[in-house]
Structures are given as structure tokens and as C-alpha cells.
LUMVO-704632 format. One record per residue (C-alpha): residue number from 1; residue in one letter; x, y, z. Coordinates in nm, 2 decimals. Layout:
BEGIN
<atom seq="NUM" type="A" px="X" py="Y" pz="Z"/>
...
This chain:
BEGIN
<atom seq="1" type="M" px="10.48" py="8.49" pz="8.79"/>
<atom seq="2" type="I" px="10.45" py="8.17" pz="8.99"/>
<atom seq="3" type="L" px="10.83" py="8.12" pz="9.12"/>
<atom seq="4" type="S" px="10.71" py="8.53" pz="9.20"/>
<atom seq="5" type="I" px="10.39" py="8.43" pz="9.36"/>
<atom seq="6" type="I" px="10.51" py="8.12" pz="9.50"/>
<atom seq="7" type="G" px="10.79" py="8.41" pz="9.68"/>
<atom seq="8" type="Y" px="10.62" py="8.65" pz="9.80"/>
<atom seq="9" type="C" px="10.39" py="8.43" pz="9.95"/>
<atom seq="10" type="L" px="10.69" py="8.27" pz="10.20"/>
<atom seq="11" type="I" px="10.76" py="8.57" pz="10.23"/>
<atom seq="12" type="I" px="10.42" py="8.71" pz="10.36"/>
<atom seq="13" type="C" px="10.40" py="8.39" pz="10.53"/>
<atom seq="14" type="T" px="10.72" py="8.43" pz="10.68"/>
<atom seq="15" type="V" px="10.57" py="8.82" pz="10.78"/>
<atom seq="16" type="L" px="10.32" py="8.70" pz="10.88"/>
<atom seq="17" type="Y" px="10.47" py="8.46" pz="11.19"/>
<atom seq="18" type="A" px="10.70" py="8.71" pz="11.29"/>
<atom seq="19" type="M" px="10.49" py="9.04" pz="11.33"/>
<atom seq="20" type="Y" px="10.30" py="8.75" pz="11.59"/>
<atom seq="21" type="T" px="10.58" py="8.66" pz="11.76"/>
<atom seq="22" type="D" px="10.68" py="8.98" pz="11.79"/>
<atom seq="23" type="I" px="10.32" py="9.12" pz="11.96"/>
<atom seq="24" type="K" px="10.35" py="8.75" pz="12.22"/>
<atom seq="25" type="I" px="10.70" py="8.77" pz="12.34"/>
<atom seq="26" type="R" px="10.85" py="9.07" pz="12.14"/>
<atom seq="27" type="K" px="11.07" py="8.89" pz="12.03"/>
<atom seq="28" type="I" px="11.24" py="8.76" pz="11.60"/>
<atom seq="29" type="Y" px="11.39" py="8.58" pz="11.62"/>
<atom seq="30" type="N" px="11.71" py="8.54" pz="11.40"/>
<atom seq="31" type="N" px="11.62" py="8.22" pz="11.17"/>
<atom seq="32" type="I" px="11.31" py="8.46" pz="11.01"/>
<atom seq="33" type="P" px="11.54" py="8.71" pz="10.90"/>
<atom seq="34" type="L" px="11.75" py="8.44" pz="10.72"/>
<atom seq="35" type="I" px="11.42" py="8.28" pz="10.58"/>
<atom seq="36" type="I" px="11.30" py="8.60" pz="10.38"/>
<atom seq="37" type="I" px="11.74" py="8.64" pz="10.29"/>
<atom seq="38" type="A" px="11.73" py="8.31" pz="10.14"/>
<atom seq="39" type="V" px="11.33" py="8.34" pz="9.96"/>
<atom seq="40" type="S" px="11.42" py="8.74" pz="9.83"/>
<atom seq="41" type="F" px="11.79" py="8.61" pz="9.72"/>
<atom seq="42" type="L" px="11.54" py="8.34" pz="9.47"/>
<atom seq="43" type="L" px="11.34" py="8.55" pz="9.41"/>
<atom seq="44" type="I" px="11.66" py="8.80" pz="9.25"/>
<atom seq="45" type="L" px="11.79" py="8.45" pz="9.06"/>
<atom seq="46" type="F" px="11.51" py="8.31" pz="8.92"/>
<atom seq="47" type="T" px="11.27" py="8.67" pz="8.90"/>
<atom seq="48" type="D" px="11.26" py="9.02" pz="8.71"/>
<atom seq="49" type="I" px="11.35" py="9.22" pz="8.99"/>
<atom seq="50" type="N" px="11.57" py="9.52" pz="9.07"/>
<atom seq="51" type="V" px="11.69" py="9.53" pz="9.38"/>
<atom seq="52" type="S" px="11.87" py="9.77" pz="9.52"/>
<atom seq="53" type="Y" px="12.24" py="9.61" pz="9.73"/>
<atom seq="54" type="L" px="12.29" py="9.96" pz="9.89"/>
<atom seq="55" type="S" px="12.01" py="10.11" pz="9.95"/>
<atom seq="56" type="G" px="11.95" py="9.76" pz="10.13"/>
<atom seq="57" type="I" px="12.32" py="9.79" pz="10.33"/>
<atom seq="58" type="V" px="12.23" py="10.11" pz="10.38"/>
<atom seq="59" type="V" px="11.89" py="10.02" pz="10.58"/>
<atom seq="60" type="L" px="12.12" py="9.73" pz="10.75"/>
<atom seq="61" type="V" px="12.36" py="10.00" pz="10.88"/>
<atom seq="62" type="I" px="12.12" py="10.27" pz="11.00"/>
<atom seq="63" type="G" px="11.94" py="9.97" pz="11.19"/>
<atom seq="64" type="F" px="12.20" py="9.89" pz="11.38"/>
<atom seq="65" type="I" px="12.26" py="10.24" pz="11.49"/>
<atom seq="66" type="L" px="11.95" py="10.28" pz="11.55"/>
<atom seq="67" type="S" px="11.98" py="9.92" pz="11.75"/>
<atom seq="68" type="M" px="12.26" py="10.04" pz="11.96"/>
<atom seq="69" type="Y" px="12.10" py="10.34" pz="12.08"/>
<atom seq="70" type="N" px="11.81" py="10.12" pz="12.22"/>
<atom seq="71" type="I" px="11.55" py="10.33" pz="11.97"/>
<atom seq="72" type="W" px="11.56" py="9.98" pz="11.77"/>
<atom seq="73" type="G" px="11.54" py="9.66" pz="11.88"/>
<atom seq="74" type="A" px="11.82" py="9.44" pz="11.66"/>
<atom seq="75" type="G" px="11.52" py="9.21" pz="11.52"/>
<atom seq="76" type="D" px="11.39" py="9.48" pz="11.39"/>
<atom seq="77" type="A" px="11.69" py="9.59" pz="11.26"/>
<atom seq="78" type="K" px="11.75" py="9.27" pz="11.11"/>
<atom seq="79" type="F" px="11.41" py="9.18" pz="10.99"/>
<atom seq="80" type="C" px="11.41" py="9.58" pz="10.80"/>
<atom seq="81" type="F" px="11.72" py="9.43" pz="10.61"/>
<atom seq="82" type="A" px="11.54" py="9.13" pz="10.51"/>
<atom seq="83" type="L" px="11.27" py="9.25" pz="10.42"/>
<atom seq="84" type="S" px="11.48" py="9.53" pz="10.12"/>
<atom seq="85" type="L" px="11.62" py="9.28" pz="10.01"/>
<atom seq="86" type="S" px="11.30" py="9.15" pz="9.83"/>
<atom seq="87" type="I" px="11.16" py="9.50" pz="9.70"/>
<atom seq="88" type="P" px="11.28" py="9.61" pz="9.39"/>
<atom seq="89" type="G" px="11.49" py="9.98" pz="9.49"/>
<atom seq="90" type="E" px="11.23" py="10.19" pz="9.33"/>
<atom seq="91" type="N" px="10.95" py="10.09" pz="9.59"/>
<atom seq="92" type="L" px="11.17" py="10.10" pz="9.91"/>
<atom seq="93" type="P" px="11.09" py="10.41" pz="10.01"/>
<atom seq="94" type="A" px="10.75" py="10.40" pz="10.01"/>
<atom seq="95" type="F" px="10.85" py="10.04" pz="10.20"/>
<atom seq="96" type="L" px="11.00" py="10.34" pz="10.45"/>
<atom seq="97" type="L" px="10.72" py="10.58" pz="10.43"/>
<atom seq="98" type="F" px="10.50" py="10.32" pz="10.51"/>
<atom seq="99" type="T" px="10.64" py="10.17" pz="10.78"/>
<atom seq="100" type="S" px="10.70" py="10.50" pz="10.99"/>
<atom seq="101" type="V" px="10.27" py="10.62" pz="10.91"/>
<atom seq="102" type="I" px="10.25" py="10.31" pz="11.00"/>
<atom seq="103" type="G" px="10.43" py="10.25" pz="11.36"/>
<atom seq="104" type="G" px="10.28" py="10.61" pz="11.44"/>
<atom seq="105" type="I" px="10.01" py="10.55" pz="11.42"/>
<atom seq="106" type="M" px="10.06" py="10.19" pz="11.61"/>
<atom seq="107" type="A" px="10.28" py="10.45" pz="11.93"/>
<atom seq="108" type="V" px="9.98" py="10.70" pz="11.89"/>
<atom seq="109" type="L" px="9.73" py="10.40" pz="11.96"/>
<atom seq="110" type="M" px="9.91" py="10.27" pz="12.25"/>
<atom seq="111" type="L" px="9.92" py="10.59" pz="12.38"/>
<atom seq="112" type="I" px="9.59" py="10.68" pz="12.38"/>
<atom seq="113" type="V" px="9.45" py="10.32" pz="12.48"/>
<atom seq="114" type="P" px="9.52" py="10.31" pz="12.87"/>
<atom seq="115" type="H" px="9.50" py="9.89" pz="12.86"/>
<atom seq="116" type="L" px="9.77" py="9.88" pz="12.60"/>
<atom seq="117" type="Y" px="10.02" py="10.09" pz="12.78"/>
<atom seq="118" type="G" px="10.00" py="9.97" pz="13.05"/>
<atom seq="119" type="R" px="10.10" py="9.60" pz="12.98"/>
<atom seq="120" type="Y" px="10.42" py="9.71" pz="12.77"/>
<atom seq="121" type="K" px="10.63" py="9.97" pz="12.74"/>
<atom seq="122" type="T" px="10.76" py="9.89" pz="12.43"/>
<atom seq="123" type="L" px="10.66" py="9.92" pz="12.00"/>
<atom seq="124" type="P" px="10.61" py="9.54" pz="11.85"/>
<atom seq="125" type="Y" px="10.83" py="9.83" pz="11.60"/>
<atom seq="126" type="G" px="10.82" py="9.46" pz="11.36"/>
<atom seq="127" type="V" px="10.38" py="9.44" pz="11.35"/>
<atom seq="128" type="A" px="10.43" py="9.81" pz="11.17"/>
<atom seq="129" type="L" px="10.72" py="9.70" pz="10.92"/>
<atom seq="130" type="G" px="10.50" py="9.34" pz="10.81"/>
<atom seq="131" type="C" px="10.24" py="9.51" pz="10.74"/>
<atom seq="132" type="G" px="10.46" py="9.85" pz="10.54"/>
<atom seq="133" type="Y" px="10.57" py="9.56" pz="10.35"/>
<atom seq="134" type="I" px="10.20" py="9.40" pz="10.25"/>
<atom seq="135" type="V" px="10.05" py="9.73" pz="10.16"/>
<atom seq="136" type="N" px="10.40" py="9.79" pz="9.95"/>
<atom seq="137" type="L" px="10.30" py="9.46" pz="9.78"/>
<atom seq="138" type="L" px="9.93" py="9.52" pz="9.67"/>
<atom seq="139" type="T" px="10.12" py="9.86" pz="9.53"/>
<atom seq="140" type="F" px="10.32" py="9.71" pz="9.27"/>
């Protein structure tokens, strides 16, 4: 139980940093998903979370396809994959739903608030992924 709490606290701190860098410079550094993957594997080894590896691979493949067509950034794809490894398989659809809803709200806000739209033409989807992850953690 204590290891789970420590592991998820480390992941949340990393997620918050990723959200900050995605807002500030529109980039998610490669070390962020690597840290999350390492902590996720430690959680898998030393706790009782049941992760669906197949779902993680599907998330990775879809993320890279979206990134190839410039719908998503490659950092977002890697970030989503890393986060999916620390979520129990049965909670992954909820994570993706929360992320989609939050991303949609962010997109509408960027269209409504002219100051945001004028400054940036892209959506920092790492923020939606991070918020979706945190909301998902609060539900299980």
C-alpha cells in the first residue's frame, strides 16, 4: 500500500512537471515518459495493479499514427503510453474518456478566449492527458 502511494505520488509529480513544460514551451521531454515507465514497472513488480500490456501497445501505436499525421505531438504519444502502463486495464477506457473530455473543453476555451488563440495555434494536449490521469486516479 505504501509503495503504491509513493509510486503514484512520483508519477503525479512527473505529470505535473510535464504539464508545466507543455504549457510553457509546448514540449514534453523524453525523460518524462521514461521516468513514468520506470516507476510503472516498479509498481507492477511490487504492488498488485493489473496492467493490460496489449492496451498499452495499442495506445502507443495509435499515438504514433496520430503523430505521423500531425494530429498529436510525438511527446503526447509517448506520454500517453507511459501513463497507460500505470493504469489498471479496466480503468484505461475511463482515462481516455476523461482525457478526451478535458481536451475538448480546452479546445473550446482556446477558441472562445481570443488571447489564448492569438498566442498559440496548437493545444497543449499533455495538460489534458495529465488532468485525465489525475482525475482517473481519484476514481480508483
